[in-house]
C-alpha positions as CSV (number, residue, x, y, z in Angstrom):
1,M,-36.3,-34.9,-107.6
2,T,-36.9,-31.8,-105.5
3,A,-36.7,-32.2,-101.7
4,A,-39.9,-31.4,-99.8
5,P,-40.0,-28.0,-98.1
6,A,-39.2,-27.9,-94.4
7,S,-42.2,-27.5,-92.2
8,G,-43.4,-23.9,-92.0
9,A,-41.1,-22.7,-94.7
10,P,-42.7,-20.1,-97.1
11,S,-43.5,-20.8,-100.7
12,V,-40.6,-20.7,-103.1
13,R,-43.0,-20.4,-106.0
14,G,-44.5,-17.3,-104.2
15,A,-41.1,-15.8,-103.9
16,E,-40.4,-16.3,-107.6
17,V,-43.7,-14.6,-108.4
18,G,-42.6,-11.7,-106.1
19,R,-39.3,-11.6,-107.9
20,R,-41.0,-11.3,-111.3
21,I,-43.3,-8.5,-110.0
22,G,-40.3,-6.8,-108.6
23,V,-38.4,-6.9,-111.9
24,G,-41.2,-5.1,-113.6
25,L,-41.8,-2.5,-111.0
26,M,-38.2,-1.7,-110.2
27,H,-37.1,-1.4,-113.9
28,G,-40.3,0.4,-114.8
29,L,-40.1,3.1,-112.0
30,W,-36.3,3.4,-111.7
31,R,-33.1,2.5,-113.4
32,P,-31.4,-0.1,-111.4
33,R,-27.8,-1.0,-112.2
34,V,-27.0,-4.4,-110.9
35,L,-23.4,-5.4,-110.3
36,G,-21.9,-8.7,-109.2
37,A,-25.2,-10.7,-109.3
38,W,-23.1,-13.6,-110.6
39,K,-21.5,-13.9,-107.2
40,V,-24.7,-15.2,-105.6
41,P,-24.3,-19.1,-105.5
42,V,-26.6,-20.7,-108.0
43,S,-27.9,-23.3,-105.5
44,G,-27.9,-24.1,-101.8
45,P,-28.7,-21.9,-98.9
46,V,-27.6,-18.2,-99.0
47,I,-28.2,-15.2,-96.8
48,L,-28.3,-11.8,-98.5
49,A,-27.3,-9.1,-96.0
50,V,-28.6,-5.8,-97.3
51,N,-28.0,-2.3,-96.0
52,H,-31.2,-0.4,-95.4
53,S,-31.7,3.3,-95.9
54,H,-35.0,3.4,-97.8
55,N,-38.2,1.5,-98.0
56,I,-37.6,0.4,-101.6
57,D,-34.3,-1.3,-100.7
58,G,-36.0,-4.7,-100.0
59,P,-38.2,-4.7,-103.1
60,M,-35.3,-3.5,-105.2
61,V,-33.1,-6.4,-104.1
62,M,-36.0,-8.8,-104.5
63,G,-36.5,-7.7,-108.0
64,V,-32.9,-7.8,-109.2
65,A,-31.5,-10.8,-107.3
66,P,-30.8,-13.8,-109.5
67,R,-32.8,-16.1,-107.2
68,P,-36.1,-15.8,-105.4
69,T,-35.6,-14.3,-102.0
70,H,-37.5,-14.6,-98.7
71,F,-37.0,-11.4,-96.6
72,L,-37.6,-11.0,-92.9
73,I,-40.0,-8.1,-92.7
74,K,-41.3,-6.3,-89.7
75,K,-44.8,-7.4,-88.6
76,E,-46.1,-3.9,-88.8
77,A,-46.1,-4.2,-92.6
78,F,-48.3,-7.3,-92.6
79,I,-51.6,-5.4,-92.3
80,G,-54.7,-5.8,-94.5
81,P,-54.2,-6.5,-98.2
82,L,-50.4,-5.7,-98.1
83,G,-50.0,-8.4,-95.4
84,S,-51.7,-11.0,-97.6
85,F,-49.7,-10.0,-100.6
86,L,-46.4,-10.3,-98.7
87,T,-47.3,-13.7,-97.3
88,G,-48.4,-14.8,-100.8
89,I,-45.0,-13.9,-102.3
90,G,-43.1,-15.8,-99.7
91,Q,-42.0,-13.1,-97.3
92,L,-41.5,-13.7,-93.6
93,E,-43.2,-11.7,-90.8
94,V,-41.1,-11.0,-87.8
95,D,-41.7,-9.3,-84.5
96,R,-38.6,-7.2,-83.8
97,A,-39.6,-6.5,-80.2
98,T,-39.1,-10.1,-79.1
99,A,-37.4,-13.4,-79.9
100,D,-39.9,-14.4,-82.5
101,R,-39.6,-18.2,-82.5
102,T,-42.0,-18.7,-85.4
103,A,-40.1,-16.3,-87.6
104,I,-36.8,-18.0,-86.6
105,T,-38.1,-21.4,-87.4
106,R,-39.5,-20.4,-90.8
107,A,-36.3,-18.5,-91.7
108,L,-34.2,-21.6,-90.8
109,G,-36.6,-23.6,-92.9
110,V,-35.8,-21.4,-95.9
111,L,-32.1,-22.2,-95.5
112,A,-32.7,-25.9,-94.7
113,D,-34.5,-26.1,-98.1
114,G,-31.5,-24.5,-99.9
115,G,-33.3,-21.2,-100.3
116,V,-32.3,-17.5,-100.1
117,L,-33.0,-15.6,-97.0
118,G,-32.8,-11.8,-97.1
119,I,-31.9,-9.9,-93.9
120,F,-31.5,-6.2,-93.0
121,P,-28.8,-6.8,-90.4
122,E,-29.2,-3.3,-88.9
123,G,-32.7,-4.3,-87.9
124,T,-34.4,-1.1,-89.1
125,R,-34.1,1.6,-91.7
126,G,-31.2,4.1,-90.9
127,E,-28.1,5.4,-92.5
128,G,-27.6,2.1,-94.4
129,D,-23.9,1.9,-93.4
130,F,-23.9,-1.3,-91.4
131,A,-22.6,0.7,-88.4
132,S,-24.9,-1.1,-85.9
133,L,-25.6,-4.8,-86.4
134,R,-28.0,-7.0,-84.5
135,A,-27.1,-10.5,-83.6
136,G,-29.9,-12.1,-85.8
137,L,-27.7,-12.3,-88.9
138,A,-24.9,-14.0,-87.0
139,Y,-27.3,-16.5,-85.5
140,F,-28.8,-17.6,-88.8
141,A,-25.4,-17.8,-90.4
142,V,-23.8,-19.8,-87.6
143,R,-26.8,-22.0,-87.1
144,S,-27.2,-22.9,-90.8
145,G,-23.7,-22.7,-92.1
146,A,-25.0,-20.7,-95.1
147,P,-22.7,-18.3,-96.8
148,I,-23.5,-14.5,-96.5
149,V,-23.5,-12.4,-99.6
150,P,-23.2,-8.7,-98.8
151,V,-25.5,-6.4,-100.8
152,A,-25.1,-2.6,-101.0
153,V,-28.1,-0.6,-102.3
154,L,-26.9,2.9,-103.2
155,G,-28.8,5.9,-104.5
156,S,-32.2,5.2,-103.1
157,T,-32.0,8.3,-100.9
158,D,-30.2,10.6,-103.3
159,R,-33.2,12.3,-104.9
160,R,-36.8,12.5,-103.7
161,G,-39.7,12.1,-106.1
162,R,-41.7,15.3,-107.0
163,L,-45.1,13.7,-106.7
164,I,-44.4,11.1,-104.0
165,K,-41.6,12.5,-101.8
166,A,-41.4,9.2,-99.9
167,L,-40.0,7.5,-103.0
168,P,-36.9,8.1,-105.0
169,A,-37.3,10.3,-108.1
170,L,-38.8,8.4,-111.0
171,R,-36.2,7.0,-113.4
172,S,-33.3,7.8,-111.1
173,R,-30.3,5.5,-110.9
174,V,-30.2,3.0,-108.1
175,D,-27.1,0.8,-107.8
176,V,-27.3,-2.7,-106.3
177,V,-23.9,-4.3,-105.7
178,F,-23.5,-7.9,-104.7
179,G,-20.3,-8.9,-102.9
180,D,-18.3,-12.1,-102.5
181,P,-19.9,-14.8,-100.3
182,F,-18.2,-15.4,-97.0
183,Q,-18.7,-17.5,-93.9
184,A,-19.7,-16.0,-90.5
185,I,-17.0,-18.1,-88.8
186,E,-13.7,-18.2,-90.6
187,G,-12.9,-21.7,-92.0
188,A,-16.5,-22.9,-91.5
189,R,-18.1,-24.8,-94.4
190,S,-21.7,-25.8,-95.3
191,S,-22.6,-29.4,-95.3
192,D,-24.3,-30.6,-98.5
193,T,-27.2,-33.1,-98.0
194,G,-27.0,-34.2,-101.6
195,G,-30.7,-33.2,-102.1
196,G,-32.5,-30.0,-102.9
197,G,-31.0,-28.1,-100.0
198,R,-28.3,-28.3,-97.4
199,R,-28.4,-29.5,-93.9
200,V,-28.9,-26.9,-91.2
201,G,-26.2,-27.3,-88.6
202,G,-23.3,-25.0,-89.4
203,S,-20.3,-25.2,-87.1
204,G,-22.3,-26.1,-84.0
205,R,-20.7,-23.2,-82.1
206,R,-23.6,-21.1,-80.9
207,T,-22.3,-19.7,-77.7
208,R,-22.6,-16.0,-76.9
209,K,-18.8,-15.6,-77.5
210,A,-19.1,-17.4,-80.9
211,L,-22.0,-15.2,-82.0
212,D,-20.2,-12.0,-80.8
213,E,-17.1,-13.0,-82.8
214,A,-19.2,-13.8,-85.8
215,T,-21.0,-10.5,-85.6
216,E,-17.7,-8.6,-85.5
217,R,-16.4,-10.5,-88.5
218,I,-19.7,-10.0,-90.4
219,Q,-19.6,-6.2,-89.7
220,K,-16.1,-5.9,-91.0
221,Q,-16.9,-7.8,-94.1
222,L,-20.1,-5.8,-94.8
223,T,-18.5,-2.5,-94.1
224,A,-15.6,-3.3,-96.4
225,H,-18.0,-4.3,-99.1
226,L,-20.0,-1.1,-98.8
227,E,-16.9,1.0,-99.0
228,S,-15.8,-1.0,-102.1
229,A,-19.2,-0.6,-103.7
230,R,-19.2,3.2,-103.1
231,H,-15.8,3.5,-104.7
232,F,-16.6,1.3,-107.6
233,T,-19.9,3.1,-108.4
234,G,-18.5,6.6,-107.7
235,R,-21.0,7.3,-104.9
236,R,-20.1,8.8,-101.6
237,A,-21.8,8.4,-98.2
238,T,-24.7,10.7,-97.6
239,L,-23.7,13.3,-95.0
């Protein structure tokens, strides 16, 4: 019997619909090469930490991930029909300018229900090198105890499209490399509820020092994964 969703958590069914739409679009427009998807735990709460250098990075991961994913997306994208669509496919609106309690509660609800939460830990689109991390990822990981799976999206900024320059060239190769799961706090373990999800609780250490230490550990792990992914795929950092 499947556990009831936590209050305010987005629709898992909607996220699965989004995943299926993403599969068709991403494979139809580009040529994604997916590596290490088997490393994503098949059940229980998981946080996908994705580098962010292009607008298609989120949809790309949503389409190729082995499980339906709920991404935290800036509120500016939730306008008009697009906003209704994003809500319908289980994505989470977040105000990056403040401590958005509603978004935080809903994101923790995803993890409490044993779902997959997608986060761009850099907070906004940039070089995609994990050089500057915000504390949000560490907070969710420490608070929930969910493992973090690093995800490197490579190639989305290599070639611009001829007709739509804001998008990568059609049928160009984009690599999505999933890494090994790890805990934000070394030695910490998730607590299984025995139901459809896992208890949100983590280590209980949510002091500023603990979050700072977790952020430092996370950054090292994400940076190491990105370097490994570049080496494995034969790609180099964009200068």
